[in-house]
PyMOL CGO cylinders between C-alpha atoms (Angstrom):
from pymol import cmd
from pymol.cgo import CYLINDER

trace = [
    CYLINDER, 16.05, 2.17, 5.08, 13.80, 2.67, 7.93, 0.3, 1, 1, 1, 1, 1, 1,
    CYLINDER, 13.80, 2.67, 7.93, 10.95, 1.55, 9.89, 0.3, 1, 1, 1, 1, 1, 1,
    CYLINDER, 10.95, 1.55, 9.89, 7.94, 3.01, 8.35, 0.3, 1, 1, 1, 1, 1, 1,
    CYLINDER, 7.94, 3.01, 8.35, 9.74, 4.26, 4.90, 0.3, 1, 1, 1, 1, 1, 1,
    CYLINDER, 9.74, 4.26, 4.90, 7.40, 3.52, 2.04, 0.3, 1, 1, 1, 1, 1, 1,
    CYLINDER, 7.40, 3.52, 2.04, 8.62, 1.02, -0.71, 0.3, 1, 1, 1, 1, 1, 1,
    CYLINDER, 8.62, 1.02, -0.71, 7.06, 1.37, -4.04, 0.3, 1, 1, 1, 1, 1, 1,
    CYLINDER, 7.06, 1.37, -4.04, 7.53, -1.08, -6.47, 0.3, 1, 1, 1, 1, 1, 1,
    CYLINDER, 7.53, -1.08, -6.47, 7.84, -0.86, -10.27, 0.3, 1, 1, 1, 1, 1, 1,
    CYLINDER, 7.84, -0.86, -10.27, 6.77, -3.88, -11.68, 0.3, 1, 1, 1, 1, 1, 1,
    CYLINDER, 6.77, -3.88, -11.68, 6.78, -4.81, -15.13, 0.3, 1, 1, 1, 1, 1, 1,
    CYLINDER, 6.78, -4.81, -15.13, 4.48, -8.01, -15.23, 0.3, 1, 1, 1, 1, 1, 1,
    CYLINDER, 4.48, -8.01, -15.23, 1.41, -7.93, -17.05, 0.3, 1, 1, 1, 1, 1, 1,
    CYLINDER, 1.41, -7.93, -17.05, -0.59, -6.84, -14.16, 0.3, 1, 1, 1, 1, 1, 1,
    CYLINDER, -0.59, -6.84, -14.16, 1.79, -4.33, -12.91, 0.3, 1, 1, 1, 1, 1, 1,
    CYLINDER, 1.79, -4.33, -12.91, 1.47, -2.91, -16.38, 0.3, 1, 1, 1, 1, 1, 1,
    CYLINDER, 1.47, -2.91, -16.38, -2.11, -2.59, -16.16, 0.3, 1, 1, 1, 1, 1, 1,
    CYLINDER, -2.11, -2.59, -16.16, -2.06, -0.96, -12.59, 0.3, 1, 1, 1, 1, 1, 1,
    CYLINDER, -2.06, -0.96, -12.59, 0.60, 1.06, -13.88, 0.3, 1, 1, 1, 1, 1, 1,
    CYLINDER, 0.60, 1.06, -13.88, -1.74, 2.23, -16.91, 0.3, 1, 1, 1, 1, 1, 1,
    CYLINDER, -1.74, 2.23, -16.91, -4.85, 2.80, -14.76, 0.3, 1, 1, 1, 1, 1, 1,
    CYLINDER, -4.85, 2.80, -14.76, -3.11, 4.39, -12.10, 0.3, 1, 1, 1, 1, 1, 1,
    CYLINDER, -3.11, 4.39, -12.10, -1.09, 6.55, -14.49, 0.3, 1, 1, 1, 1, 1, 1,
    CYLINDER, -1.09, 6.55, -14.49, 1.91, 5.83, -12.47, 0.3, 1, 1, 1, 1, 1, 1,
    CYLINDER, 1.91, 5.83, -12.47, 5.32, 4.51, -12.77, 0.3, 1, 1, 1, 1, 1, 1,
    CYLINDER, 5.32, 4.51, -12.77, 4.51, 2.39, -9.33, 0.3, 1, 1, 1, 1, 1, 1,
    CYLINDER, 4.51, 2.39, -9.33, 2.39, -0.82, -9.37, 0.3, 1, 1, 1, 1, 1, 1,
    CYLINDER, 2.39, -0.82, -9.37, 2.64, -1.54, -5.84, 0.3, 1, 1, 1, 1, 1, 1,
    CYLINDER, 2.64, -1.54, -5.84, 3.37, -0.32, -2.29, 0.3, 1, 1, 1, 1, 1, 1,
    CYLINDER, 3.37, -0.32, -2.29, 4.62, -1.66, 0.88, 0.3, 1, 1, 1, 1, 1, 1,
    CYLINDER, 4.62, -1.66, 0.88, 5.59, -0.21, 4.21, 0.3, 1, 1, 1, 1, 1, 1,
    CYLINDER, 5.59, -0.21, 4.21, 9.27, -1.34, 5.29, 0.3, 1, 1, 1, 1, 1, 1,
    CYLINDER, 9.27, -1.34, 5.29, 9.50, -2.57, 8.80, 0.3, 1, 1, 1, 1, 1, 1,
    CYLINDER, 9.50, -2.57, 8.80, 13.35, -2.99, 8.82, 0.3, 1, 1, 1, 1, 1, 1,
    CYLINDER, 13.35, -2.99, 8.82, 16.23, -3.74, 6.47, 0.3, 1, 1, 1, 1, 1, 1,
    CYLINDER, 16.23, -3.74, 6.47, 14.84, -7.17, 5.49, 0.3, 1, 1, 1, 1, 1, 1,
    CYLINDER, 14.84, -7.17, 5.49, 11.05, -7.22, 5.76, 0.3, 1, 1, 1, 1, 1, 1,
    CYLINDER, 11.05, -7.22, 5.76, 8.23, -5.33, 4.60, 0.3, 1, 1, 1, 1, 1, 1,
    CYLINDER, 8.23, -5.33, 4.60, 4.35, -5.48, 5.74, 0.3, 1, 1, 1, 1, 1, 1,
    CYLINDER, 4.35, -5.48, 5.74, 2.45, -5.56, 2.03, 0.3, 1, 1, 1, 1, 1, 1,
    CYLINDER, 2.45, -5.56, 2.03, -1.02, -6.55, 0.68, 0.3, 1, 1, 1, 1, 1, 1,
    CYLINDER, -1.02, -6.55, 0.68, -0.84, -8.46, -2.19, 0.3, 1, 1, 1, 1, 1, 1,
    CYLINDER, -0.84, -8.46, -2.19, -3.80, -9.91, -4.29, 0.3, 1, 1, 1, 1, 1, 1,
    CYLINDER, -3.80, -9.91, -4.29, -2.46, -13.70, -3.22, 0.3, 1, 1, 1, 1, 1, 1,
    CYLINDER, -2.46, -13.70, -3.22, -2.02, -13.53, 0.04, 0.3, 1, 1, 1, 1, 1, 1,
    CYLINDER, -2.02, -13.53, 0.04, -3.24, -11.60, 2.97, 0.3, 1, 1, 1, 1, 1, 1,
    CYLINDER, -3.24, -11.60, 2.97, -1.80, -8.44, 4.60, 0.3, 1, 1, 1, 1, 1, 1,
    CYLINDER, -1.80, -8.44, 4.60, 1.30, -10.15, 5.88, 0.3, 1, 1, 1, 1, 1, 1,
    CYLINDER, 1.30, -10.15, 5.88, 4.92, -9.53, 6.70, 0.3, 1, 1, 1, 1, 1, 1,
    CYLINDER, 4.92, -9.53, 6.70, 7.78, -10.85, 4.28, 0.3, 1, 1, 1, 1, 1, 1,
    CYLINDER, 7.78, -10.85, 4.28, 11.15, -11.14, 3.53, 0.3, 1, 1, 1, 1, 1, 1,
    CYLINDER, 11.15, -11.14, 3.53, 12.42, -8.05, 0.77, 0.3, 1, 1, 1, 1, 1, 1,
    CYLINDER, 12.42, -8.05, 0.77, 12.54, -9.92, -2.26, 0.3, 1, 1, 1, 1, 1, 1,
    CYLINDER, 12.54, -9.92, -2.26, 12.84, -7.11, -4.52, 0.3, 1, 1, 1, 1, 1, 1,
    CYLINDER, 12.84, -7.11, -4.52, 16.02, -5.87, -6.60, 0.3, 1, 1, 1, 1, 1, 1,
    CYLINDER, 16.02, -5.87, -6.60, 17.23, -2.58, -5.64, 0.3, 1, 1, 1, 1, 1, 1,
    CYLINDER, 17.23, -2.58, -5.64, 16.71, -1.17, -9.58, 0.3, 1, 1, 1, 1, 1, 1,
    CYLINDER, 16.71, -1.17, -9.58, 12.74, -1.85, -9.11, 0.3, 1, 1, 1, 1, 1, 1,
    CYLINDER, 12.74, -1.85, -9.11, 11.91, -0.13, -5.98, 0.3, 1, 1, 1, 1, 1, 1,
    CYLINDER, 11.91, -0.13, -5.98, 12.10, 3.44, -4.67, 0.3, 1, 1, 1, 1, 1, 1,
    CYLINDER, 12.10, 3.44, -4.67, 11.98, 4.41, -1.28, 0.3, 1, 1, 1, 1, 1, 1,
    CYLINDER, 11.98, 4.41, -1.28, 10.46, 7.47, 0.18, 0.3, 1, 1, 1, 1, 1, 1,
    CYLINDER, 10.46, 7.47, 0.18, 10.37, 8.56, 3.77, 0.3, 1, 1, 1, 1, 1, 1,
    CYLINDER, 10.37, 8.56, 3.77, 7.80, 10.32, 5.72, 0.3, 1, 1, 1, 1, 1, 1,
    CYLINDER, 7.80, 10.32, 5.72, 9.82, 12.63, 7.65, 0.3, 1, 1, 1, 1, 1, 1,
    CYLINDER, 9.82, 12.63, 7.65, 9.38, 13.67, 11.06, 0.3, 1, 1, 1, 1, 1, 1,
    CYLINDER, 9.38, 13.67, 11.06, 7.35, 11.24, 12.78, 0.3, 1, 1, 1, 1, 1, 1,
    CYLINDER, 7.35, 11.24, 12.78, 6.94, 11.19, 16.45, 0.3, 1, 1, 1, 1, 1, 1,
    CYLINDER, 6.94, 11.19, 16.45, 7.01, 8.40, 18.81, 0.3, 1, 1, 1, 1, 1, 1,
    CYLINDER, 7.01, 8.40, 18.81, 3.36, 8.38, 19.19, 0.3, 1, 1, 1, 1, 1, 1,
    CYLINDER, 3.36, 8.38, 19.19, 2.87, 8.19, 15.12, 0.3, 1, 1, 1, 1, 1, 1,
    CYLINDER, 2.87, 8.19, 15.12, 5.26, 5.15, 14.87, 0.3, 1, 1, 1, 1, 1, 1,
    CYLINDER, 5.26, 5.15, 14.87, 3.39, 3.65, 18.13, 0.3, 1, 1, 1, 1, 1, 1,
    CYLINDER, 3.39, 3.65, 18.13, -0.25, 4.36, 16.29, 0.3, 1, 1, 1, 1, 1, 1,
    CYLINDER, -0.25, 4.36, 16.29, 1.48, 2.55, 12.94, 0.3, 1, 1, 1, 1, 1, 1,
    CYLINDER, 1.48, 2.55, 12.94, 2.67, -0.28, 15.30, 0.3, 1, 1, 1, 1, 1, 1,
    CYLINDER, 2.67, -0.28, 15.30, -0.69, -0.67, 16.68, 0.3, 1, 1, 1, 1, 1, 1,
    CYLINDER, -0.69, -0.67, 16.68, -2.49, -0.75, 13.30, 0.3, 1, 1, 1, 1, 1, 1,
    CYLINDER, -2.49, -0.75, 13.30, -0.41, -3.10, 11.84, 0.3, 1, 1, 1, 1, 1, 1,
    CYLINDER, -0.41, -3.10, 11.84, -1.59, -5.47, 14.81, 0.3, 1, 1, 1, 1, 1, 1,
    CYLINDER, -1.59, -5.47, 14.81, -4.95, -4.80, 14.62, 0.3, 1, 1, 1, 1, 1, 1,
    CYLINDER, -4.95, -4.80, 14.62, -4.87, -5.31, 10.78, 0.3, 1, 1, 1, 1, 1, 1,
    CYLINDER, -4.87, -5.31, 10.78, -2.40, -8.06, 10.25, 0.3, 1, 1, 1, 1, 1, 1,
    CYLINDER, -2.40, -8.06, 10.25, -3.59, -11.10, 7.99, 0.3, 1, 1, 1, 1, 1, 1,
    CYLINDER, -3.59, -11.10, 7.99, -6.37, -9.27, 7.10, 0.3, 1, 1, 1, 1, 1, 1,
    CYLINDER, -6.37, -9.27, 7.10, -7.71, -10.13, 3.37, 0.3, 1, 1, 1, 1, 1, 1,
    CYLINDER, -7.71, -10.13, 3.37, -6.63, -8.15, -0.05, 0.3, 1, 1, 1, 1, 1, 1,
    CYLINDER, -6.63, -8.15, -0.05, -9.44, -6.39, -1.20, 0.3, 1, 1, 1, 1, 1, 1,
    CYLINDER, -9.44, -6.39, -1.20, -10.05, -7.60, -5.22, 0.3, 1, 1, 1, 1, 1, 1,
    CYLINDER, -10.05, -7.60, -5.22, -13.49, -5.93, -5.13, 0.3, 1, 1, 1, 1, 1, 1,
    CYLINDER, -13.49, -5.93, -5.13, -11.62, -2.63, -5.00, 0.3, 1, 1, 1, 1, 1, 1,
    CYLINDER, -11.62, -2.63, -5.00, -9.18, -3.31, -7.59, 0.3, 1, 1, 1, 1, 1, 1,
    CYLINDER, -9.18, -3.31, -7.59, -11.66, -4.63, -9.77, 0.3, 1, 1, 1, 1, 1, 1,
    CYLINDER, -11.66, -4.63, -9.77, -14.12, -1.56, -9.52, 0.3, 1, 1, 1, 1, 1, 1,
    CYLINDER, -14.12, -1.56, -9.52, -11.01, 0.25, -10.27, 0.3, 1, 1, 1, 1, 1, 1,
    CYLINDER, -11.01, 0.25, -10.27, -10.69, -0.99, -13.94, 0.3, 1, 1, 1, 1, 1, 1,
    CYLINDER, -10.69, -0.99, -13.94, -14.26, -0.72, -14.09, 0.3, 1, 1, 1, 1, 1, 1,
    CYLINDER, -14.26, -0.72, -14.09, -14.15, 3.05, -13.16, 0.3, 1, 1, 1, 1, 1, 1,
    CYLINDER, -14.15, 3.05, -13.16, -11.27, 3.63, -15.67, 0.3, 1, 1, 1, 1, 1, 1,
    CYLINDER, -11.27, 3.63, -15.67, -13.24, 1.76, -18.53, 0.3, 1, 1, 1, 1, 1, 1,
    CYLINDER, -13.24, 1.76, -18.53, -16.89, 2.43, -17.81, 0.3, 1, 1, 1, 1, 1, 1,
    CYLINDER, -16.89, 2.43, -17.81, -16.59, 5.86, -15.36, 0.3, 1, 1, 1, 1, 1, 1,
    CYLINDER, -16.59, 5.86, -15.36, -18.28, 3.09, -12.38, 0.3, 1, 1, 1, 1, 1, 1,
    CYLINDER, -18.28, 3.09, -12.38, -18.20, 3.52, -8.88, 0.3, 1, 1, 1, 1, 1, 1,
    CYLINDER, -18.20, 3.52, -8.88, -15.38, 2.74, -6.37, 0.3, 1, 1, 1, 1, 1, 1,
    CYLINDER, -15.38, 2.74, -6.37, -16.59, -0.17, -4.40, 0.3, 1, 1, 1, 1, 1, 1,
    CYLINDER, -16.59, -0.17, -4.40, -14.67, -1.72, -1.27, 0.3, 1, 1, 1, 1, 1, 1,
    CYLINDER, -14.67, -1.72, -1.27, -15.27, -4.53, 1.19, 0.3, 1, 1, 1, 1, 1, 1,
    CYLINDER, -15.27, -4.53, 1.19, -14.74, -3.73, 5.03, 0.3, 1, 1, 1, 1, 1, 1,
    CYLINDER, -14.74, -3.73, 5.03, -11.97, -5.04, 6.69, 0.3, 1, 1, 1, 1, 1, 1,
    CYLINDER, -11.97, -5.04, 6.69, -10.11, -5.72, 3.47, 0.3, 1, 1, 1, 1, 1, 1,
    CYLINDER, -10.11, -5.72, 3.47, -7.20, -3.83, 1.59, 0.3, 1, 1, 1, 1, 1, 1,
    CYLINDER, -7.20, -3.83, 1.59, -5.37, -3.36, -1.46, 0.3, 1, 1, 1, 1, 1, 1,
    CYLINDER, -5.37, -3.36, -1.46, -1.89, -2.38, -1.03, 0.3, 1, 1, 1, 1, 1, 1,
    CYLINDER, -1.89, -2.38, -1.03, -2.06, 1.71, -1.38, 0.3, 1, 1, 1, 1, 1, 1,
    CYLINDER, -2.06, 1.71, -1.38, -5.82, 1.75, 0.39, 0.3, 1, 1, 1, 1, 1, 1,
    CYLINDER, -5.82, 1.75, 0.39, -4.19, -0.02, 3.47, 0.3, 1, 1, 1, 1, 1, 1,
    CYLINDER, -4.19, -0.02, 3.47, -1.13, 2.18, 3.47, 0.3, 1, 1, 1, 1, 1, 1,
    CYLINDER, -1.13, 2.18, 3.47, -3.13, 5.68, 3.40, 0.3, 1, 1, 1, 1, 1, 1,
    CYLINDER, -3.13, 5.68, 3.40, -5.42, 4.08, 5.91, 0.3, 1, 1, 1, 1, 1, 1,
    CYLINDER, -5.42, 4.08, 5.91, -2.35, 3.06, 8.49, 0.3, 1, 1, 1, 1, 1, 1,
    CYLINDER, -2.35, 3.06, 8.49, -0.99, 6.93, 8.17, 0.3, 1, 1, 1, 1, 1, 1,
    CYLINDER, -0.99, 6.93, 8.17, -4.60, 8.27, 8.74, 0.3, 1, 1, 1, 1, 1, 1,
    CYLINDER, -4.60, 8.27, 8.74, -4.86, 6.32, 12.01, 0.3, 1, 1, 1, 1, 1, 1,
    CYLINDER, -4.86, 6.32, 12.01, -1.35, 7.70, 12.83, 0.3, 1, 1, 1, 1, 1, 1,
    CYLINDER, -1.35, 7.70, 12.83, -2.64, 11.24, 12.31, 0.3, 1, 1, 1, 1, 1, 1,
    CYLINDER, -2.64, 11.24, 12.31, -0.81, 11.50, 8.91, 0.3, 1, 1, 1, 1, 1, 1,
    CYLINDER, -0.81, 11.50, 8.91, -2.86, 12.44, 5.69, 0.3, 1, 1, 1, 1, 1, 1,
    CYLINDER, -2.86, 12.44, 5.69, -0.24, 11.52, 2.98, 0.3, 1, 1, 1, 1, 1, 1,
    CYLINDER, -0.24, 11.52, 2.98, -2.50, 12.33, 0.04, 0.3, 1, 1, 1, 1, 1, 1,
    CYLINDER, -2.50, 12.33, 0.04, -3.97, 15.71, -0.16, 0.3, 1, 1, 1, 1, 1, 1,
    CYLINDER, -3.97, 15.71, -0.16, -8.20, 15.47, 0.55, 0.3, 1, 1, 1, 1, 1, 1,
    CYLINDER, -8.20, 15.47, 0.55, -10.17, 15.93, -2.25, 0.3, 1, 1, 1, 1, 1, 1,
    CYLINDER, -10.17, 15.93, -2.25, -12.33, 18.97, -1.86, 0.3, 1, 1, 1, 1, 1, 1,
]
cmd.load_cgo(trace, "trace")
């Protein structure tokens, strides 16, 4: 693993199964690798924080954004420092469920993030669009 790799978790708990069904993904969680022992993640139980990697190797896949420049890496570090300890955006997660079942609107809270939202915004801050924009 390398700094700024993405670790995609394939949870099999109740909440993970719901997330995978709603998102139509084999993954229920994403975090940012900081080194071989630490990840940064937003989790519904805790604010955005640095933690030891505790997943078993068969529970996740690693994806790498190739060609990160030193400037982009520095911007990612700056974004981490600016957002560390931000709260989890439960409103956004619940609105995903409402949208799935009732075709509702996505709602989010300022300065709060779910795991995928934080990853997307961190890379956008560094000038990298991970997902194609919807036209």
